[in-house]
C-alpha positions as CSV (number, residue, x, y, z in Angstrom):
1,X,190.2,-58.8,136.3
2,X,191.5,-59.4,139.8
3,X,194.3,-61.8,140.7
4,X,194.4,-65.0,142.9
5,X,191.0,-66.2,141.7
6,X,189.1,-68.0,138.9
7,X,191.3,-66.7,136.1
8,X,194.5,-67.8,137.8
9,X,193.2,-71.3,138.5
10,X,192.2,-71.7,134.8
11,X,195.4,-70.2,133.5
12,X,198.4,-71.1,135.7
13,X,197.4,-74.8,136.0
14,X,197.3,-75.1,132.2
15,X,200.1,-75.3,129.6
16,X,199.6,-71.6,128.7
17,X,201.4,-69.5,131.3
18,X,203.2,-69.6,134.6
19,X,204.2,-67.4,137.5
20,X,207.8,-68.4,137.9
21,X,209.9,-67.8,141.0
22,X,212.3,-65.0,140.2
23,X,214.7,-65.0,143.1
24,X,212.9,-63.3,146.0
25,X,209.9,-62.6,143.9
26,X,206.8,-64.8,143.3
27,X,207.8,-67.6,145.6
28,X,204.9,-67.2,148.0
29,X,205.7,-70.4,149.8
30,X,205.6,-72.4,146.5
31,X,202.0,-71.4,145.8
32,X,202.5,-70.7,142.1
33,X,204.8,-73.7,141.5
34,X,202.3,-76.0,143.2
35,X,199.5,-74.7,140.9
36,X,201.6,-75.1,137.8
37,X,202.9,-78.5,138.7
38,X,199.5,-79.8,139.8
39,X,200.5,-80.3,143.5
40,X,197.8,-78.1,145.1
41,X,196.1,-79.4,148.3
42,X,192.7,-78.9,149.8
43,X,193.7,-75.7,151.7
44,X,195.0,-73.8,148.7
45,X,194.1,-70.1,149.1
46,X,193.1,-69.6,145.5
47,X,190.8,-72.7,145.5
48,X,189.2,-71.5,148.7
49,X,188.9,-67.9,147.6
50,X,187.3,-68.8,144.2
51,X,184.7,-71.1,146.0
52,X,183.9,-68.3,148.4
53,X,183.5,-65.7,145.7
54,X,181.2,-67.9,143.5
55,X,178.9,-68.8,146.4
56,X,178.9,-65.2,147.7
57,X,177.5,-64.0,144.4
58,X,175.1,-66.9,144.3
59,X,173.9,-65.9,147.7
60,X,173.2,-62.4,146.4
61,X,171.3,-63.7,143.5
62,X,169.2,-65.9,145.8
63,X,168.4,-62.8,147.9
64,X,167.2,-61.0,144.8
65,X,165.2,-64.0,143.6
66,X,163.5,-64.4,147.0
67,X,162.5,-60.7,146.9
68,X,161.3,-60.9,143.3
69,X,159.2,-64.0,144.2
70,X,157.6,-62.0,147.0
71,X,156.8,-59.1,144.6
72,X,155.3,-61.4,142.0
73,X,153.1,-63.0,144.7
74,X,151.9,-59.5,145.7
75,X,151.6,-58.2,142.1
76,X,151.0,-61.2,139.8
77,X,150.0,-59.0,136.8
78,X,153.3,-57.1,136.8
79,X,154.9,-58.0,133.4
80,X,158.4,-56.8,134.3
81,X,159.0,-59.0,137.4
82,X,159.2,-62.3,135.5
83,X,161.8,-60.7,133.2
84,X,163.9,-59.6,136.1
85,X,163.6,-63.0,137.6
86,X,164.8,-64.7,134.4
87,X,167.8,-62.4,134.2
88,X,168.9,-63.1,137.8
89,X,168.3,-66.8,137.3
90,X,170.5,-66.7,134.2
91,X,173.2,-64.9,136.1
92,X,173.0,-67.4,138.9
93,X,173.3,-70.2,136.4
94,X,176.5,-68.7,135.0
95,X,178.1,-68.8,138.5
96,X,177.0,-72.4,139.0
97,X,178.6,-73.1,135.6
98,X,181.9,-72.0,136.9
99,X,181.4,-74.1,140.0
100,X,180.5,-77.1,137.8
101,X,183.5,-76.6,135.7
102,X,186.0,-76.2,138.5
103,X,184.7,-78.2,141.4
104,X,182.3,-80.8,139.9
105,X,180.3,-82.0,142.9
106,X,178.8,-78.9,144.5
107,X,175.7,-77.9,146.6
108,X,172.8,-76.4,144.7
109,X,171.4,-73.6,146.9
110,X,168.3,-71.9,145.6
111,X,167.1,-69.8,148.6
112,X,168.8,-67.2,150.8
113,X,167.0,-68.7,153.8
114,X,168.6,-72.2,153.4
115,X,170.1,-73.6,156.6
116,X,173.5,-75.2,156.4
117,X,172.1,-78.5,157.7
118,X,169.9,-78.6,154.6
119,X,172.7,-77.9,152.1
120,X,173.5,-81.2,150.4
121,X,176.0,-82.0,147.7
122,X,174.9,-82.8,144.2
123,X,176.6,-85.0,141.6
124,X,178.3,-83.3,138.7
125,X,175.7,-84.4,136.3
126,X,172.9,-83.1,138.5
127,X,174.6,-79.7,138.7
128,X,175.0,-79.8,134.9
129,X,171.3,-80.6,134.4
130,X,170.2,-77.9,136.9
131,X,172.2,-75.2,135.0
132,X,170.9,-76.4,131.7
133,X,167.3,-76.2,132.9
134,X,167.7,-72.8,134.5
135,X,169.1,-71.3,131.3
136,X,166.5,-73.0,129.1
137,X,163.7,-71.5,131.2
138,X,165.3,-68.1,131.3
139,X,166.1,-67.6,127.7
140,X,162.6,-66.9,126.3
141,X,162.3,-63.9,128.7
142,X,165.8,-62.4,128.2
143,X,166.4,-59.4,126.0
144,X,168.4,-60.0,122.8
145,X,170.6,-56.9,123.4
146,X,174.4,-57.0,123.1
147,X,175.4,-56.5,126.7
148,X,179.0,-55.6,125.8
149,X,177.9,-52.3,124.3
150,X,177.1,-49.3,126.5
151,X,173.4,-48.8,127.1
152,X,170.6,-50.2,129.2
153,X,171.9,-53.8,129.1
154,X,175.6,-53.1,129.4
155,X,177.2,-55.9,131.5
156,X,173.8,-57.7,132.0
157,X,172.6,-61.2,131.3
158,X,171.0,-61.2,127.9
159,X,169.9,-63.8,125.4
160,X,173.2,-64.1,123.5
161,X,175.1,-64.5,126.8
162,X,172.7,-67.4,127.7
163,X,173.0,-68.9,124.2
164,X,176.8,-68.8,124.7
165,X,176.6,-70.6,128.0
166,X,174.3,-73.2,126.5
167,X,176.8,-73.8,123.7
168,X,179.6,-74.2,126.3
169,X,177.5,-76.6,128.3
170,X,176.8,-78.7,125.2
171,X,180.4,-78.7,124.0
172,X,181.6,-79.8,127.4
173,X,178.8,-82.2,128.2
174,X,181.1,-85.2,128.0
175,X,183.0,-83.7,130.9
176,X,180.1,-82.2,132.8
177,X,177.8,-85.3,132.6
178,X,180.6,-87.6,133.7
179,X,180.3,-88.4,137.5
180,X,183.6,-90.4,137.5
181,X,186.2,-88.1,135.9
182,X,189.2,-89.7,137.6
183,X,189.1,-93.0,135.8
184,X,189.5,-92.2,132.1
185,X,188.8,-89.7,129.3
186,X,185.5,-87.8,129.7
187,X,182.6,-90.1,128.9
188,X,179.4,-88.4,129.9
189,X,176.5,-87.9,127.5
190,X,173.6,-85.6,127.3
191,X,170.8,-84.7,124.9
192,X,169.3,-81.3,124.3
193,X,166.0,-79.9,122.9
194,X,166.4,-76.8,120.9
195,X,163.3,-75.2,119.5
196,X,161.4,-78.4,120.0
197,X,164.0,-80.5,118.2
198,X,165.9,-83.3,120.1
199,X,169.7,-83.1,119.4
200,X,172.9,-84.6,120.5
201,X,175.4,-82.3,122.3
202,X,177.3,-81.5,119.1
203,X,174.2,-80.6,117.2
204,X,173.1,-78.4,120.1
205,X,176.4,-76.6,120.2
206,X,176.0,-75.8,116.5
207,X,172.4,-74.7,117.0
208,X,173.2,-72.3,119.8
209,X,176.2,-71.0,117.9
210,X,173.9,-70.3,114.9
211,X,171.5,-68.4,117.2
212,X,174.3,-66.1,118.3
213,X,175.3,-65.5,114.6
214,X,171.7,-64.7,113.8
215,X,171.7,-61.9,116.3
216,X,174.3,-60.0,114.2
217,X,177.6,-60.8,116.0
218,X,180.7,-60.9,113.7
219,X,184.5,-61.0,113.9
220,X,186.2,-57.6,114.3
221,X,188.3,-56.9,111.2
222,X,191.2,-56.1,113.7
223,X,191.8,-58.8,116.3
224,X,193.1,-56.1,118.8
225,X,189.9,-54.1,118.7
226,X,188.4,-56.5,121.2
227,X,191.0,-55.5,123.8
228,X,191.4,-51.8,123.1
229,X,190.7,-49.0,125.5
230,X,187.4,-48.4,123.7
231,X,186.4,-52.1,123.3
232,X,182.9,-51.4,124.3
233,X,182.4,-50.7,120.6
234,X,183.4,-54.2,119.6
235,X,181.0,-56.1,117.3
236,X,182.6,-59.4,118.5
237,X,182.5,-59.2,122.3
238,X,179.4,-60.9,123.8
239,X,179.9,-60.5,127.5
240,X,182.3,-58.3,129.4
241,X,183.0,-56.9,132.8
242,X,182.5,-53.2,132.3
243,X,185.6,-51.2,133.4
244,X,185.9,-47.5,134.1
245,X,188.0,-45.8,136.7
246,X,185.3,-43.3,137.5
247,X,182.2,-45.5,137.5
248,X,183.4,-48.9,138.7
249,X,185.7,-50.3,141.3
250,X,186.6,-53.4,139.2
251,X,190.4,-53.8,138.7
252,X,192.5,-55.3,135.9
253,X,195.7,-56.7,137.3
254,X,196.9,-59.1,134.6
255,X,198.9,-56.6,132.5
256,X,200.8,-55.1,135.4
257,X,201.4,-58.5,137.0
258,X,203.1,-59.6,133.8
259,X,205.3,-56.7,132.7
260,X,208.7,-55.9,134.1
261,X,209.1,-53.1,136.6
262,X,210.8,-50.8,134.1
263,X,208.2,-51.6,131.5
264,X,205.5,-50.3,133.9
265,X,207.5,-47.2,134.8
266,X,207.7,-46.3,131.1
267,X,203.9,-45.8,131.2
268,X,204.1,-44.2,134.7
269,X,202.3,-47.4,136.0
270,X,203.2,-50.4,138.0
271,X,205.0,-53.6,136.8
272,X,205.1,-56.6,139.1
273,X,207.3,-58.7,136.8
274,X,205.5,-62.0,137.1
275,X,203.4,-64.0,134.7
276,X,204.9,-65.2,131.4
277,X,204.1,-67.6,128.6
278,X,205.3,-71.2,128.8
279,X,207.7,-72.7,126.3
280,X,204.9,-75.0,125.2
281,X,202.6,-72.0,124.4
282,X,205.3,-70.2,122.4
283,X,206.0,-73.5,120.6
284,X,202.3,-73.6,119.4
285,X,202.6,-70.0,118.1
286,X,205.8,-70.9,116.2
287,X,204.4,-74.1,114.8
288,X,204.9,-74.0,111.0
289,X,204.9,-70.3,110.1
290,X,204.9,-67.9,113.1
291,X,201.2,-67.0,113.9
292,X,200.4,-63.3,113.2
293,X,198.7,-63.1,116.7
294,X,202.0,-63.7,118.4
295,X,203.0,-60.0,118.3
296,X,199.5,-59.0,119.4
297,X,199.5,-61.4,122.3
298,X,203.0,-61.2,123.8
299,X,205.8,-58.7,124.5
300,X,209.0,-60.4,123.3
301,X,212.5,-59.2,122.7
302,X,213.3,-55.5,123.2
303,X,210.4,-53.3,124.4
304,X,209.3,-50.0,123.0
305,X,207.9,-47.4,125.4
306,X,205.0,-45.0,124.7
307,X,207.5,-42.4,123.6
308,X,208.8,-44.6,120.8
309,X,212.1,-45.2,122.6
310,X,213.4,-48.6,123.8
311,X,212.7,-49.1,127.5
312,X,215.9,-49.2,129.6
313,X,216.7,-51.8,132.3
314,X,219.6,-50.2,134.1
315,X,222.3,-49.6,131.5
316,X,220.9,-52.0,128.9
317,X,217.7,-52.3,126.8
318,X,214.9,-54.2,128.5
319,X,214.6,-57.5,126.6
320,X,212.1,-60.3,127.3
321,X,213.5,-63.7,126.5
322,X,210.7,-66.3,125.9
323,X,213.0,-69.3,125.6
324,X,214.7,-68.7,128.9
325,X,211.5,-69.3,130.9
326,X,211.4,-72.1,133.6
327,X,209.4,-72.5,136.8
328,X,212.2,-71.5,139.1
329,X,214.5,-68.8,137.7
330,X,216.3,-68.0,140.9
331,X,220.0,-67.2,140.2
332,X,219.6,-67.5,136.4
333,X,221.1,-64.9,134.2
334,X,217.7,-64.0,132.9
335,X,215.9,-64.2,136.3
336,X,214.0,-61.0,135.9
337,X,213.6,-60.9,132.1
338,X,212.8,-64.5,131.1
339,X,209.5,-65.2,129.4
340,X,207.1,-63.6,126.9
341,X,204.8,-61.2,128.7
342,X,201.1,-60.3,128.3
343,X,200.4,-57.8,125.6
344,X,196.8,-58.6,124.6
345,X,195.1,-55.7,126.2
346,X,196.0,-52.2,125.0
347,X,197.8,-50.3,127.8
348,X,195.5,-47.5,128.9
349,X,197.6,-44.3,129.1
350,X,195.2,-42.7,131.6
351,X,194.6,-45.7,133.8
352,X,194.5,-45.0,137.6
353,X,195.8,-46.9,140.6
354,X,199.1,-47.8,139.0
355,X,197.4,-49.3,135.9
356,X,194.7,-51.4,137.7
357,X,191.8,-49.1,137.0
358,X,191.4,-49.1,133.2
359,X,188.9,-48.2,130.5
360,X,189.3,-51.5,128.6
361,X,186.4,-53.8,129.5
362,X,187.5,-57.2,130.5
363,X,186.3,-59.8,127.9
364,X,184.7,-63.0,129.1
365,X,182.9,-64.3,126.0
366,X,183.4,-63.3,122.3
367,X,182.2,-64.4,118.9
368,X,185.5,-66.0,117.8
369,X,184.8,-68.6,120.5
370,X,181.4,-69.2,119.0
371,X,182.9,-69.8,115.6
372,X,185.5,-72.2,117.0
373,X,183.0,-74.0,119.2
374,X,180.9,-74.6,116.1
375,X,183.9,-75.9,114.2
376,X,184.8,-78.3,117.0
377,X,181.2,-79.6,117.3
378,X,181.1,-80.1,113.5
379,X,184.3,-82.2,113.6
380,X,183.2,-84.2,116.6
381,X,179.9,-84.8,114.8
382,X,181.7,-86.3,111.8
383,X,181.4,-83.2,109.6
384,X,183.9,-80.5,108.4
385,X,184.8,-77.5,110.4
386,X,187.2,-76.1,107.8
387,X,185.1,-73.1,106.9
388,X,184.7,-71.9,110.5
389,X,188.4,-72.4,111.2
390,X,189.3,-70.6,108.0
391,X,187.1,-67.6,109.1
392,X,189.0,-67.1,112.3
393,X,192.4,-67.6,110.8
394,X,191.8,-65.4,107.8
395,X,190.8,-62.5,110.1
396,X,194.5,-62.3,111.3
397,X,196.1,-63.3,107.9
398,X,197.1,-66.8,109.0
399,X,197.4,-69.6,106.5
400,X,194.5,-72.1,106.2
401,X,194.6,-75.3,108.2
402,X,192.4,-78.4,108.1
403,X,190.0,-78.5,111.1
404,X,191.4,-81.5,112.9
405,X,190.8,-81.7,116.7
406,X,194.5,-81.1,117.3
407,X,194.5,-78.0,115.0
408,X,191.4,-76.7,116.7
409,X,193.0,-77.1,120.2
410,X,196.0,-75.2,119.0
411,X,193.8,-72.6,117.4
412,X,192.1,-72.0,120.7
413,X,195.4,-71.1,122.3
414,X,196.4,-68.9,119.4
415,X,193.1,-67.0,119.7
416,X,192.4,-67.1,123.4
417,X,195.7,-66.9,125.2
418,X,195.5,-64.8,128.4
419,X,191.7,-65.1,128.3
420,X,191.3,-67.8,131.1
421,X,190.0,-70.5,128.8
422,X,192.9,-72.9,128.5
423,X,192.3,-75.3,131.4
424,X,188.7,-76.1,130.2
425,X,189.9,-76.7,126.7
426,X,192.7,-79.1,127.8
427,X,190.2,-81.0,130.1
428,X,187.7,-81.4,127.2
429,X,190.5,-82.7,124.9
430,X,191.8,-85.0,127.7
431,X,195.2,-83.4,127.7
432,X,195.2,-81.5,131.0
433,X,197.0,-84.2,132.8
434,X,199.7,-84.8,130.2
435,X,203.3,-83.8,130.8
436,X,204.7,-80.5,129.6
437,X,207.9,-78.6,130.1
438,X,208.5,-78.2,133.9
439,X,205.6,-80.5,134.8
440,X,205.4,-84.3,134.8
441,X,202.2,-86.1,134.0
442,X,199.5,-85.7,136.7
443,X,196.5,-87.8,137.8
444,X,193.2,-87.3,136.0
445,X,191.4,-86.5,139.3
446,X,193.1,-83.1,139.2
447,X,190.9,-82.0,136.3
448,X,188.6,-81.0,139.1
449,X,189.7,-78.9,142.1
450,X,189.1,-80.1,145.7
451,X,186.3,-79.0,147.8
452,X,188.1,-76.6,150.2
453,X,189.0,-78.1,153.5
454,X,187.4,-75.3,155.4
455,X,184.1,-75.9,153.6
456,X,184.1,-79.5,154.6
457,X,184.8,-78.7,158.2
458,X,181.7,-76.4,158.3
459,X,179.3,-78.8,156.6
460,X,179.6,-82.5,157.2
461,X,177.0,-83.2,154.5
462,X,179.7,-82.6,152.0
463,X,182.4,-85.0,151.0
464,X,185.8,-84.5,149.2
465,X,186.2,-85.0,145.5
466,X,187.9,-88.2,144.4
467,X,191.7,-88.3,144.8
468,X,192.1,-85.6,147.4
């Protein structure tokens, strides 16, 4: 839920949202413009910070695994230690999954005692196969509990989380198994073995999706329940970051970063007046009949405060103007009010730290994604995904659509806007580099971020990704 990290790289480099310059606000030396317009360099703070964070957690998992290995050696009959080992390996695999997705060619470090001289760079396909193997070996020992519900496994790596990651790996295997992503559309290939049956990537996506369904997950009847203050009761959420102002220090900054100053004040919280939806995203919500999720996803037009009265902006009503958005609003009439703002998570009325410490758990994986992954895999495998697409759209009262690849890509924005998934989707559909409003076409090599310059200077075994 924090800013300037993984979420921002996956959101503000896509066609979903931007952090426009608003006069003296949000310029930051052109940082956010460069991200949105695909002009980042090898010393970008967010790219460096995300790399450091991912490897910092991997370092902690390696410390834990080294200790568990020592304990197993000393007590080989202990039945619990291999289970703990599998859970930590699964967690480490998830962090390598993010590195694979964002940086492609990265070092695989499996021990806390590894020396930097011994740390070598692996190809993207090698990292993909490593993650796949680690998850496959961990799954049999993982508990089947729903880790998004409070209890012993709350926020932990469990079997459904690992199944979800395997489905994601399979669905994106053309991307992840492709060691030359700068030349053309993703062209990697991979096979999977699920329950002893050899499968292509699409069949494996379907199989792992079905395994999650068999564990009892279902779509919430109300889309917004997944993002409510009490969303730990969701039947749909699969993996979350537990949030609680008393018990945890994790912060959720996305709501306050998006809403206007006066909007935040209406809740006695902060508003940083930044992030907004792009015109392209709003256009997808308006395609045909306006999608019912639009009002659940964005604040648009005049804004109602918690007291039921319109929020005031000086002497006028605060009004967000989605069609006025552009990457640099400096001097524009709607400089401070342009753009539809984030409304997906319920505002916690008793949040602390200006609205950053909330009770809403931050959702990473949920069952709607499983249903749409299955729909896409069916279509890519030459079958119909209509029933799965219908299931997701019917939940919100949207009209039926045929499950074409374009309709599925649109649906993923309608369903997952503000959830940090858009960059990966666009890369998989080979559309990340295409021009949109305020951004010309970019080179395909930018589907992967650079290895940070500081990292290269510290380890001469590593080389830069193509194009940078």
